[in-house]
C-alpha positions in Angstrom: 39.3 43.5 -31.7 38.9 42.1 -34.8 38.8 38.8 -33.7 36.1 39.3 -31.4 33.8 41.4 -34.5 34.3 38.7 -36.7 32.7 35.9 -34.3 29.8 38.4 -33.2 29.0 38.8 -36.8 29.5 35.1 -37.5 26.7 34.7 -34.6 24.5 37.0 -35.9 24.3 35.5 -39.7 23.8 32.3 -37.7 20.8 33.7 -36.0 19.6 35.2 -39.6 18.7 31.6 -40.5 15.4 32.0 -39.6 13.2 28.5 -39.4 10.0 30.0 -40.3 11.3 31.4 -43.4 13.5 28.4 -44.4 10.9 26.1 -44.2 8.2 27.9 -45.7 10.5 28.8 -48.9 10.9 24.8 -49.2 6.8 24.5 -48.7 6.3 28.2 -50.5 4.7 30.5 -47.9 5.6 33.1 -46.2 4.3 32.9 -42.9 5.0 36.8 -42.4 1.8 37.2 -44.6 -0.5 34.6 -42.7 -1.7 35.2 -38.9 0.2 37.7 -37.0 3.0 38.0 -39.2 5.8 37.0 -37.5 8.4 34.4 -38.7 8.4 32.3 -35.0 7.6 29.3 -33.5 3.7 30.7 -31.9 2.6 31.7 -35.5 3.9 28.9 -37.4 2.3 26.6 -35.3 -1.2 28.9 -35.6 -0.6 28.8 -39.2 1.1 25.7 -40.7 0.2 23.4 -37.9 2.7 21.3 -35.9 5.1 19.4 -37.8 5.7 23.0 -39.6 6.8 24.4 -36.3 8.5 21.9 -34.3 11.0 22.1 -37.8 10.8 26.2 -36.6 11.9 25.8 -33.6 14.3 23.3 -33.6 16.4 25.6 -36.2 15.8 28.7 -34.2 17.3 26.5 -31.1 20.0 24.7 -32.1 21.3 28.2 -34.1 22.2 29.5 -30.9 23.5 26.0 -29.5 26.0 25.9 -31.9 27.0 29.8 -31.9 27.1 29.7 -28.2 29.5 26.3 -27.9 31.3 26.3 -31.4 31.9 30.3 -32.6 34.1 31.3 -29.2 36.5 28.9 -30.2 36.4 28.1 -33.6 39.6 28.5 -35.8 41.9 29.8 -32.7 41.7 30.4 -29.4 39.6 33.1 -28.2 41.4 36.9 -27.2 38.0 37.4 -24.9 37.2 35.8 -21.4 35.1 32.4 -22.6 32.1 33.4 -20.5 31.7 37.2 -22.2 32.1 35.7 -25.9 30.0 32.9 -24.8 27.1 35.7 -24.2 28.0 38.4 -27.0 27.4 35.4 -29.4 24.5 34.4 -28.4 22.9 38.3 -28.1 24.3 38.6 -31.5 22.4 35.0 -33.1 19.2 36.8 -31.0 19.7 39.8 -32.7 20.1 37.8 -36.1 16.5 36.4 -35.4 15.1 39.0 -35.2 16.5 40.8 -37.6 17.7 38.3 -40.7 19.9 39.9 -43.1 18.6 37.3 -45.2 15.0 37.8 -44.9 14.9 41.6 -45.0 15.3 42.4 -41.9 11.9 41.0 -40.6 12.3 38.1 -38.5 10.7 36.8 -35.2 10.9 38.1 -31.7 14.0 36.0 -30.7 12.8 34.4 -27.7 13.8 30.1 -28.9 16.6 32.0 -29.8 17.3 33.0 -26.0 15.9 29.3 -25.0 19.0 28.0 -27.1 22.1 30.3 -25.4 20.5 29.1 -22.3 20.0 25.3 -23.4 24.3 25.6 -23.9 25.5 28.6 -21.4 22.8 26.7 -18.1 20.3 24.4 -18.4 18.9 25.2 -14.4 18.7 28.6 -16.0 16.5 27.5 -19.0 14.2 25.3 -17.1 13.7 27.9 -14.7 12.7 30.6 -17.4 10.2 27.5 -18.9 8.6 27.1 -15.3 8.2 29.7 -15.1 6.5 30.5 -19.0 4.3 27.5 -18.0 2.9 29.2 -15.1 2.3 32.2 -17.1 1.0 30.3 -19.7 -1.6 28.4 -17.2 -2.6 31.2 -15.9 -3.0 33.8 -18.3 -2.9 32.1 -21.8 -1.2 34.7 -23.4 2.2 33.1 -24.8 3.6 37.0 -25.6 3.1 37.9 -21.7 4.3 34.9 -21.0 7.5 35.0 -22.7 8.4 38.7 -21.6 7.9 37.4 -17.8 10.1 34.6 -18.2 12.7 37.1 -19.5 12.3 39.7 -17.1 12.6 36.7 -14.4 15.9 35.9 -16.3 18.6 38.1 -14.2 16.7 37.3 -11.3 17.1 33.7 -11.8 20.7 34.3 -12.5 21.1 35.7 -9.2 19.6 32.7 -7.7 21.6 30.4 -9.4 24.3 32.3 -8.1 23.3 31.7 -4.1 22.3 28.0 -5.0 25.9 27.4 -6.7 24.2 26.0 -9.5 26.7 28.8 -11.8 30.5 29.6 -11.7 31.2 32.8 -10.0 33.0 34.3 -13.7 29.4 33.3 -15.0 27.2 35.4 -12.7 27.9 38.6 -14.8 28.1 38.3 -18.4 24.7 36.2 -17.7 23.0 38.9 -15.6 24.1 41.6 -18.7 22.7 38.9 -21.0 19.7 38.6 -19.0 18.9 42.2 -18.4 19.6 42.6 -22.3 17.5 40.0 -23.6 14.7 41.1 -21.3 14.6 44.7 -22.7 14.9 43.3 -26.2 12.0 40.6 -25.7 9.3 43.0 -24.2 10.7 45.9 -27.2 9.6 42.7 -29.8 6.1 42.0 -28.2 5.0 45.0 -28.4 2.6 44.2 -31.1 1.3 41.6 -28.6 1.0 44.4 -25.6 -1.0 46.5 -28.0 -3.3 44.0 -28.8 -3.5 42.6 -25.3 -4.7 46.3 -24.0 -7.2 46.2 -27.4 -8.7 43.1 -26.2 -7.7 41.1 -29.6 -4.6 39.2 -28.3 -5.7 35.3 -28.8 -5.2 33.0 -26.2 -3.6 29.2 -25.9 -6.8 27.8 -24.9 -5.0 24.4 -24.5 -2.8 25.9 -22.2 -4.7 28.5 -20.1 -5.9 25.5 -17.4 -7.2 28.6 -15.0 -9.4 30.0 -18.3 -10.6 25.7 -18.9 -11.2 25.7 -15.3 -13.4 28.6 -15.0 -15.5 27.7 -17.9 -16.0 24.1 -16.3 -17.7 25.8 -13.2 
């Protein structure tokens, strides 16, 4: 049990290294005081530009990859099934990103770190999630809505992957649990986006909102 706690705690600490706040310190800016107030890639792009946002996303993705691929077997053989350890470390990294101990427990919304976990665990699931997100962006243009719908689809994508043989049998249950928990967590972290959409004040990503651009040209 101690072995499990230590690995999960280490994953949480890795997740607490928030890309937006880390890069922001070098630039003398705290993006939690700008835009939506969120320390994530979307707010970084809107307030600081592409270069800043790319750096943020790379950090937030790769810390999850490192936590999932390295921590379950670091230092000594794992005492628990590798598949369950991997998803536990991945979710701990997501929690660290959202509630970073190094930054006053005020971080991002966890999407990039979920993507990093999937990058480490299953490329087909990652591609499926990104495809759903892009469709939602093309149709509605809301980044938060796309993120929530894509996250909610993750347990379904796991079942599709299992049926098509993209996942090993021992991966299906851990990934299903991970997907369900992450879906609920991502929806929770986007509750402010839901409130803004209901109020009609949520900005759209107009460069990706292809349906809206097409309607405007008609």
